[in-house]
N, C-alpha and C positions, 0 to 999 in steps of 0.2 A: 316504497315499504316501512312498516312501522321501525322505530328504533330498536323495540324490545327483540326485535328478530334478525339484529346486525349482529355480525362478530370480526372484530379486528384482532386478529393473531398475526404472529411471526411463527418460524420455524427455525430454529436454532440447533446449532451439532456443532463438535467437533470436523475436521475437513476430510472428507470420502466418509461420513455416517451414513449419508441417502438423504440428504434435504430435499435435492431437486428431483429424486426419483418420488419420492412422498408427494412431490407439487405435482408432480405427470399424476400419479394416481388420484389425487385430489381434484385435479382439473377433468379427467376421466368421468369418476364417479358423479360430478356434478355437470358432465355432458358441456363444458366450457369450450371444449374443442371438438373439433368434428375427428372420426379416424380418418381422413384424409391428410387434416391439419397436425396428427398429434405422430409425435418421435420422442425419441428419450433426450432427456434434458434440456428440454421445449425453450427452458426461459433462460438458459444459458447459448444466448444468440452470439454475443458479441466475440469475435472471431479468437480473440485471447482466451476464453473463456474452453474455446471447443480445441484449440489448441493444446492446451496445461489440463484441461477437464478437470478442472476447478470453478467454483464462484467468484467471481471479481464483484459484480454491482447486484443490490438485491433490485428484486423485482418483484410490484406488487399486481395482483389478479384478482378481478371480482367474480365469486362462483355464486349460485343460485342452487341452493340445498333442498330437496324435500325429504324431512324428516319421518322417522317411525312415530312420531306424534302427529302427524299429518301438517303439518305447519310448515310452510317454506322461509329459509333463511337464507339470508346475504351473508356470505365468508369472504371477506377480505382479507387476504394471508400475502406475507412478505418471506419470498424466498432471501435469505440471508446467506452470504459467504460464512466459510468455515477456518479460511486462512487466519493466523494471527496476523497479518500484517493486515488486513482489512477489519479489523473490530471496531473500527471508527462506524463504517457502513453498519454493523450490524448495531450498535448503539442510536444511531439516527432509525432506523428500523423499529426497534421497541419503544422509542418516548412516542411512535403512530401506532401504538397496537395497548389493546386490554389483556392480551392472554400471549403465551406461547407455549409450543409443542418441542419437548427437549428429546431430540433425538440422538440415541446411544446403541452404536454398532456392540451386537450381540457376542462378535467374537474379537473386539478390544477392549470392550469395556470402558468406563468412565476415563477420557482423555483429558489433558490440560484444557483445551477450549471448551470442551465440555462444563467444567468445572467456572472456568471465564464466563462464557456466554450466561450461565445460569445466575452468575453473582450480578451482571449486569439487567440480568430481568426483575432479581428480585431488589432492584436498585430503583427501578421503574413500578415499584409495587404491581408487577404482573402476576397474573393466575398461570402457574407452570404445569403442565400436564409432563410426564414423562411418559416415552415410548421407546419400548425396546424393539430395534430392526435386525432384520438379518437373521431372524431363527429358524430360517429353514437354511443356514449355511453350515456345513460340514464340522467347521470349528467353532461353532456357535456355543458359547455357555452361559445359558440364559440366568440360571439362577444365581451366578457371583455376579454378572451384570447388574442384577436386582439387586442385590445386596451395597454392589458400590452404588447406586444410587439413592436408595434408602438411607445410606449413611451420609449425603452428600446435606441433606436440609430435612430437620422433624418435620415438613409437610410432606415429605414421600412414606413416612415411615408405617403409617397405616394406609395408604392410599391404593386404589386399582393399577397397577402395572400394564400397562396396552403392551402387547405383544406383537408385532407385525411382520411382514415382508414385504416392503416398497416395492421390491422387484416383480412379486408373482401378484401383488393385492391383496394377500391374505390379510384378515383382519382389518381391513383398512376402514372397512364400514365402521367398526367400531371406534376407531377416533375421527369418524364425521359425526359421529354421536355424541363422544365425548366432549368436541368443539360447541354445541351448543348450549350443552350439560351443565359444564364445568367453568368455560370459558364466561364471564357475565356481560352484558351488554353495554354499549357506549353510553358513558352520563352527557346529556350533552342538551342545554332548550335552546329549540328552535325561534323562540319569541326574544333573544336575547340578539344583542349587535351580531354580526360577523365575525366571528374568529377561527382564523384557520393556520394550522401551522405547515410551515413548508418545509418538509422534510427531504426532498429532494429535488433536481432540476437536472433539464437539459437543453442543450443547445439545436436548433431547428435550423437550416439553412433558408428554408422559408418561412416558417410562421415565429421564427424569433425564441425567445427564452419559454420554456414549458414547465412551470411550476409543479411540484407533484405536494399535494395538500391532504391534510387530515383536518376535518372541521368539526373545532373543539365547541362553538356553539354557531347559531343564526343557521341562514338560507344563504344560497349562493347560486344568482339565476346567470343565464348567459347573458352577456353584454351588459353585467354590473360594472357602474365605475369602482375602483380599488383601490387601497393604499396598502403599500408596503411599508409598515409603520418603523424601521429602522430609518429608513432616509428619507422618508415622507415622499416615497415617488408613486408618483400615479399611473394607475396602469387600468387598462380595459380587460373586461374577460371575454376576447375576442371568440374562445370556444372553449368550453367545460367539458367535462365528461370522466368517463370511468375508463380500467383498464380490463378486457379482457381474452386474452391478455394483450393485444394491443388495443392502442386509442379510439375507444365510441365515445362519439361527441354525444351529449344530451343537454336538456336544458335548464336542469335543475339540479342540485347538490343539497343535501339537509345533515343539522348534525349528527353525525358519527359516521359520516360517511369518508371514502376515502378516494380522492381521483386526480385529474388534473386540471392546470386551469394555462390555457395559450393567452401569454403577457403581450408578445409583439414586442416587448422589448429586443433593441440587438445588439445593447451594450451589454457583453457577458460582466461586468462590475456591478450592474442597476443591482442585479436580484443576490441576495448571501440567504445560504440553506439556513436556518433557521429562524428566519422573519417571522411575523405577523402579519398576514392578510386581512383586510377588514375594507369594508363600504367606506364608500368617501362621506357619502350621505349620513350616514347615521354610523358612525366607526365607532368600534369596542374602547374602553376607559383605559383598560389594560395589556400591554401584549404580554404573548407567552414567555416563558423563560427562556426558551431556545437552547441553543447548545454549547457547552463549552468546545472551543477550537480545538481541535486536535494540534499534539506537539510532535514534532517532525522528529525524527532519531537520525535519519539518515541524510546527507545531503551532498550532490554533486550538480556539476555542471554541465547544461546540454549548449550546445554550439550548433547553428546550422550546416551541412556543407554546400559549401556554394552561396550567390546570394538569395538565401532565401529567408533572410532574418524575420521581416515583415508574416510572411506565412507562419514561421513558428511560432510570433508571437499571439496570431490570432488563435493558434492551436492551443496552447497552453492555457491560453483566456477560457478556452470551450471547453477544454480539460478540467480545469481546477471550478469550472462551472458545476459539472457530472460528477466530479471527485472532490469533496470538499476538504479530504485530505492530503492533499498533493498542494503546495505551497510553491509560489514562484518570485522574484524578482531579479531585474535586469541585470546584467553584471557585464564585464569587459575583461578582453586577455590580449596584452600584446602580441601573441600567437596565432590566437584564433579567432580576434575580433570581440562584436558585440553576442552576448548570447544570455543565457539564465543562469541564474543559482537556485536549485531548484530542492525542495525537502519533502521526503518521503516517509511513511511508518517503517520501512526495512529494505532490505535488498529486492526482495518479489516484488513488492511494491514499484521499487524504481525500474524491475525490468515489466512489468504489465506496462508501466505507461511508457518505455519508450517502445513498445511493440503496438500499442493503441496509436501512437504519435504515426508508424509505419504503415498499420491498416486503415484506418480512419482518415489520414489525413496525408499520406503520399509521404511522409516527410522521414529521411535519415538523419538522426542527428550524432553527433560526438560527444560521447561521454565522458567527462575526467572521472578520477578515483574516487568513489565514494568517502567520504570523513563526516567526523561528528563535531559537535560545539565545544571549542573548548574557552575557558576563564583564563585569560591571560592578565595576569597581575605586574603591572610595570614598576619602576625600582621609583617614580617620581609622581605616581598619581595613585590615590585612594581605591577609586573604583576600579572591579577589572575592565578590561576588554574583552567581549564576548564575540569569538571569531569562532564562523562556520565554513569558512571559507582558506585552506592554506595559503592562497596569494597575499591574502590581507594579516597574516601572522607577523606580528611586530619584529624587527630587529633582535638578534640573543643579545645585545648589548643593552637594549632598554629593557630585557625580560629579568624581574626579579623570580617568579616563580609561576607554575602553569599547574591550573588544576583540569582534570578530567572529570567526561561523564562516567559514571558507572549504574552498572545493572544488576539486579536482583534476579538471577533466571533460573526458573523452576521447572528441570528437566523432569518428565516422565518416562522409563525405560525399562527394558528387561533385566531380570537379572543375569542373565547370559551373556549379555553385552554389559554389564556396569562397570568391569573395569576398563574396557576402552574407553567410555563416554568418561569416565573420571578422568583417563590420561590425558583425553583430547581438552576438556577444559582445564587441566594443569596446564599443559601446553600454552593454552589463549590467558593465562595468567589468573585462572579462576582461583579464587578462597571456596571452599565449601562452608556451607552456615548450617546446614540440615539435611538430614538423611531420615528418610520414613518409608515404610511401607505403604502400599496401599492396593490391597488384594493379592494380587502375583507379580505388581509390577513395584518398582523402586522408586522412589520420588528425592529426586536431588535440589538441595538449594546452593545455589553458587552465585556470590560476588564475582563478576567480572568486568573489565574495563566495556564501556560501549562499542570501543573504536574495535575491539579483538573479535566482537561478531557482526561488526557493520557489513560484512563483505561474506564470507564463505561458511561462517560456521556453522549456519543450519546444514547447508549441503553436508559438511562433512560430519554433522552429527546423523545424518539419514543414512550416512555409507556405512560410518561404523557400528549402528544400530541394525542395518539390515533394514530400515525403511521405518523402524517401530516405537523408537523415540519421539517425544513431542516436546517442544520448546515454548516457554511464554518468557516476556520477559516486560519489567519494570523499572522506571527510573528509579534509582537509590542515592542519588545526591552525586556531589562532586570530591574529588580528594586531590591530593598533590600529587603529579606526575613529570618524571624527569624524562622530557619530550621534545623532539628535535624536530626541524622542520629540515627535512633535503629536497635543496633543488636541483635540477637536471639542466645543465649547459651541452647545448648541441654545437659544434663548431665556435665554441666559446661565447655563445649568446644563450642567456637565460629564458627557458622556456617555461614561463609561469603557470601553463595551466597541468605541465607535468607533477609540479610542485605537493608533497604530501605530509603528514606527520608520521612519525614513529617513536618508540621509546630509545633512549640513548643507546640504549645497550646493542639493540637489534640492528642499529644504523648501518654500521661496519657491513655485517654478512647482506642487510637490503640490499646498499649500494651496488657491491658488487656483482649481486644477482641480477641489480637492475638493468645496469650499462651492458653487462653480456645478454640480456634479450634484446635490447634496443639495438645492439649492435647489428641483428637480424630482419627489423621491421622498419626501420628509419630510411625512409627510401635515398639510396646511393647517389652521389652528383661523381662528376670528372675528377674529384681530390678525395683525400681522406680526410674524413669528420670525425674530431673526437667529441666523446660523448663520456660527461663527467656527472659525477653523484657527488653534489655540494652540501657541507654540513659546518653552518656557523665560520662561512669563508673558507673551508680549506677541501679539496677534492680528496675525497678517502676513496673516489676508484674513477679508472677510465680506460675506456676504449676505444679503437679509430674504427669507426664506419669506414670498409674498403669502399677503393672510389671504382665507379664503370669501367675504368680502364688503369692502368697501371700507371704508379708514380715515375715522373722524368726521371727522378731521383733515383731510384732501384729497380728499375727496370730491366737493367744488365745489356740493353742492345747498345752496339757501339756507333755511337754519336760524336760529333765534335764538340768540345767546351763551348763554342759560341750559341750551336744550337739547344744546347742541355739546358744552360741558361737562361736563355730565350723562354724555352718551355716551362721551366720553374717560375720567372717572372710572372708570365700569365696566370701558373697557377694559384701564386701568391694574393695576384688581384682578385681573381676570382673568389678567395676564402675571406679575402677584407670584407669584400662586398656581401658577402652571403652572409656574415657573421652581423651585418645589419639591417637583412633581408626577411621579410615576412618567411619563417619556415613550415613548408606544407606536412603537415603530419594527417595522416589514415588515422582508422579507430585503433587499427591493430598495436601500434605504438601506446594508445590508451591502456589496449587489454594486457599489455605485457606491465604495466602499474599493475592492474587488477588482479593479476595471476599469482605475482609473490604472496611469498610464504611469511606473512607480516606478525 
């Protein structure tokens, strides 16, 4: 098809504003899928997406549309996630697009991720078409929503505002027409050497790495000899094709097209998203700029349950290939053995990765408490030590001061829940920076320690606002913080994987709460085991895990002194041996750390 009749666009919106439903209607109106294949949220095919009802991975689909002007157009659209933890997926998708449909729910109006995704589209210089969705809903306020959208950008002030119901298909035809009339065709030269952007990838057990590409210049033919420019990695286009929405092989892709290349590479480390693909015989002179690597905000340890380290290693390598915002590196724990230190964009991202390991690879992992990155300044060293693992936290005697990361948190909420939201932010050490109205909503800008929002802040925010509040965060730099490392000793043996960092003033309360939780989740032995919360060499709290049987010294039974002393000696030997043996801890032990009100 002529390049002038090709349109590449993404569908962007806040979570639950109807992106995947609109994608379903587009595929129906272009007859991309048959009635037999059609179902709600067809593109959300990951088990975690169906379980949570949210889009996690961007999906690309090619559609052929017969327009009112009599011409046939190729629509390559990308359905993107809306959750804040998957913004990196959105940014990758927009780099492969020429335009975007900005979807806004008429019942909720402009929300935090609406603005964030619009700014990403503007940074990529895309043509944005605003679309108001759910106009048939009883709570819809179309006029107010239109005013909020016009206030977002001067480009929207006089433009046509499309008003649809993606659920019923009402006015979706207007969107189909606006795509080819308002979004520009891709600009690329087929006569130039091949230059293709790798904007996503996945691992197939039989075909190896499959690269998702957007051709900027040139032509790609099946069986071409290719080069990945970042590492000069030679590959062969064993198969090329398009997404409709499943992979469909073709013989040729041209400038402006979006498709896939089966590389045959088996090493997950051999391909990097953002790389440039070109032909070996006639390579392009310059590579595409690619992507800025994502910055992990939350870190946690993943350890295999049982002897499955190699399986876990292969699984995280393949997941990192498919999700480039997920980072990992090997680490070792005295209590849990070999595992991986993993970086995530947020707690929901961490949860999704855990579930994908279970669903796609059959692996259940032990997960340590999530934490953030600290900059630790030592007494005799000029440069700070960057610590994202509490196990590596330097000894308190060597520390001069510690800096923790701060987040600029933008919270959008209704006026009814304003006081509860402000109280929650204050409880998490938030400092109010700004407050303003956005229509009927209130926008709060807080500066909070990232550690305070790393685990359960978003869930608590949804609870106090009855689901109406939204949250976006951005790194605001580092500031000095009085924090300490809490160590957990079980039967006088330090369990390094249970270590975490809190503010000093919270340490007494947190350690007391922790040891009382651990008392009921640590597996019992035949003797009582002390559990201690230790800070800077001092035990701030202690409880004893009760034995499976009563202690010989206190069981009240009438025994001879010799028998009682013999039993005590055996228990003492067992305790001394256990203090130096491996401690088998289930996930419930680590969940006790996660459930703390830090």
